[in-house]
C-alpha positions, 0 to 999 in steps of 0.5 A: 709453580714450574719452569712450564709455567713461567713460560706461559704468563711471559707468553701472555705479558707479550701478547697483552703488552704489545696489544695497549697504551700502556704496556706498563700498566699491564701486570700478569699473574698466575694461580694454581687452581686445583690442577690447572694454571689460571692467568691473570691479565690486570689493565688500565681502564682504558685498555680493557676494551683492547684485549677483549676485542671486538666481540672477545675475537682477541681476548680468544687467540691468546687463550687459544696460543696459552692453550697450545702453549699449554698443550706444548710443555705439557698439558696441563689445563689453562685459563685466562681471565681479564680481571681488569 
């Protein structure tokens, strides 16, 4: 994983940690899938709704910020998924 990918993961982790009630339960991992980076977010069961938001607005915003950061660092496709 490149340094640019680490910066994107750190950005997502910082955003999610500030949103949830149990920041110690936040786990953010990244994996490569083809030429894109997939960032997986795992939080406590009670905090999943806070990360997704009403009608998915918060997770959409997190995805937008991650994609904007990826264009800054080299325009690599980034996907953000909540796995639980």
